[in-house]
N, C-alpha and C positions, 0 to 999 in steps of 0.2 A: 601648614605649620613651617615656619622658617627657622626655628631654633634647633640647633644640633647639640648633642652631648658627646663629648670626647674625653678619653683618658688623657691626662696631662701630668706625666710623671706619677707621683703618688697621690695626685689630686684629680679633680674633674673640672672640665671647663664647658660652659655653655657658650655657644657661638651664634650670633645673630648677624646676618648680612642683609642690608636693604639698599636698594637704589632709590635715592631721594632726588626729587626734581628741583633741587635748590643748590646753589653754589656752596662750596666747602666753608667759606667765610660766614655765610648765613647760618649754616648748621652749627658751626663752632659757637656762634653767639648764643644759640638756643641751649647749648650745653654749659657754657661758663657764666652766662649772665644770670644772676639770682632770680630776677623777675621772670625771665623766659623759662628758666629751668623748672620753676614751680608748676608750669603747665603740664609737665610730663614726668618729672622725676618723682620716685615714690616717697621721698622724705624731704623735709626742709633741710637744706644743706647750708651750714654757716662756715665761711672760710673762703679763701682766695684760690680758686681752681687754676689760676694761671701762674702760680708761684711754686716751683718745685720745693718740696720740704714743708709746705704750708700745712698746718694742722687743720683738720676739718671736724665738724660736729654735725651729726645727723639727728634730727628731731622728727618724730612722727606727729603729724597734724592731730591736734586734740590731745596729745600727751598719752595716747593709749599704750605706748611702749617707752621704756627708758631710753634716753638719748645714748648714742654710741659714737665712737670716734673713728677717724681715718686720717690719711695723710696723702698729699699729692706726691706721687712717686716720679712722674715724668710728664713733661709738657713740651710740645712742639707745635705751637699754633700755626695754622688751623688744621693740623693733620693728626695729632696724637695727644691723648690725655690718659694717664694711668694713675689710679689712686686706690688706696685701701678703703674699704667700706665695711667696717667691723672686721670680721675674719676673711671676707672676700677681697679679691683684687679685681677691680673693674678696669678694663682697657678699652678705650674708644679710638678707633682708627677711621679717618676720613680721607678718602682718595678722590681728589677732584677729577671730574669728567666734563669739561666744558662748563656749561651753566648748571650742571648737576653734580652729584657725587655718589660714591659708594660708601655707605656707613656700616662699620662693623663694630659690634659691642661684644666683648669677651668678658665673661664672669668666671673667674677661677674660684672654685668652692672646695671645701675640705671633705664634705660628706655627700656621696651620691644620693642619699636618701632625700635631700631637699631639691634635687634637680627639677622635678616636675613642678613643684611649688614656685621655685625661683624662675624657671623657664616661662611659666604662665605669667608671672609678674612682669618680667622684662618684655614679653610679647605685648602685653597690654600697655606698658609704658612707651614702647616704641611706636605702637599705633597712635598713642596720644601725642607723641613727638611729631609724627607725620601730620596729624590733624592740626596741631598748633602751627607748624610751618606753612601749611596750606591755608591757614586762617579759618578753619572749620571748627565747629563745636566738637568737643571730645565725647566719646561714647561713655556709657555708664561702666566704670571700671569693674565694679563688683560683679555685675552680670557677665561681662565679657570674661573676667578671670575664671569664673566657674566653668564656662564653656571650654575655654582653651586649656584649663587645668586638666579636665577629663581627657582631652586630646593628647596632652603631653604625657599623662600617665600611660596611655596606650602606646604612644610612640617610644618612650624611654623604658617602659617596663615597670613592674611593681617594685623592684629594688630602688627605683628612683623616686618613689612616692611614700617612703616610710616616715618622712618628716612633713607634717602638714603645715597649715597656716600657723603663724606665731600665736601664742596665747593672747586671747582677747579678740580673735577672729573666729567667725563661724565657719567650720570646715565645709559645710554644704554650700553656703552662698558666697564665701570669700569676703563677706562684709564684716565690719566691726560689730561686736555685740554691744 
């Protein structure tokens, strides 16, 4: 498990760090390009991720959940992107390392009770990002989420698992009902 949970002032923050075998510019494109982003990001994101202050709209595939909004807070291509995602703040840092990079995703959350749920979600999304970058087919997200969610509940503790999947999702499988 590579997700970590840390206290961040009066909030909580999930931290994921991965070494990716791709240059920073390539990873940047996978984050900001709408066609590439849909291979790994959990929602359809409408808006310009490369314009500070740009308004964003996040829509769940199939309309299972109400759309919600965000805003681009900071952009420094190809190294930094920070945006609000509903009540969360997502920060992506990319540190070049020759033909590779170190990718860090930070998700600042208000409630520790959703840490295991969101940790499992980001874990699966980042696995899908790696598969997309490598040109490999993605795994079945629902099955993988169920497995890693159990592991994150154990790792973070029961207080980090009081808020389960959003309404419309099956708590046991992690799949849409």
